[in-house]
Phi, psi and omega in degrees: 000342185296325177288341183250013187302327182280347182265350181242149178228145176300136177296131182228171175299326179297316176299312178302316178301314178299313182294324176293318178296329179274011177064030173295135184265321184210165181235131173272134174248120182234129179294129181263299184193172175234128181231120179047048179079002178251127177264130181256131177244133173269137177259129181236115182286134178049038173291138182267344188242141169253139180289335179085000183272001179082004182261001181225152185217153174256137175229137174302141183300322179260086180209161180294327179300316179292319177301322180297332182291343178278345183283136180296142178219143181289325188250354184227137175230132176257122183235160181233132177288145183299335179298335182269001179255355179287139179281144178291000000 
């Protein structure tokens, strides 16, 4: 992740609010990597495809699961690629 540090941002309430305002319906969660005991998961808004490998899951944008992704965790980080933060 160190080489990609500038392209990812930690998932925040502000990002969630923006996505809700943009009528995002669901979020795909895909495992990116593990670095020094911390597992990074990428959040992808309104992704239409699941890879089928069991490493990704879809969650409704307005759900307890997505709210839980905002909580701090010692071993897990939910991140968003900058391409999903650009305004249409």
